[in-house]
C-alpha angles and dihedrals in degrees: 000000000000119000121226112239117215101214093185091055091049092048090049091049092051091048092050091048091052090047090051090051090052090049091049090053090048090050093049091051092046095051091048093051103036113092133193125197120213133180135213117252091262093043092237095116128048124189126191113205132177121232085251088064099252114141106225101175141013120195127188115205116205133004122316101203093087095047122112106232094225092049091047091050090053090051091050092049092048094051094045089052090048090049091053090050091047092051090050090049092049091049092051092048092049091045090055092047095047102036100025092087093058119105132190130266112278093026120111 
């Protein structure tokens, strides 16, 4: 029994696949280049992180000689955790912007 091949559906599927690949490339470039800056609860530490999760800069505001090491370590941990959350948020936002306009096969 021969199956009927819907050439238009196949062409549409190929076009959508290629479009999805272009969007994936756009997304990968966006997450690598989009940065978010976060601060520790006491504003003494600033971390810049890409949406991909790479920390690109760490800035310390103010002198360190008066800091309690345990307190400073807690501030570092807090801001790194915040940076990870910010990167995740930025990725989700970019994902929605890039892939949100996609629709499924058969939809117009």
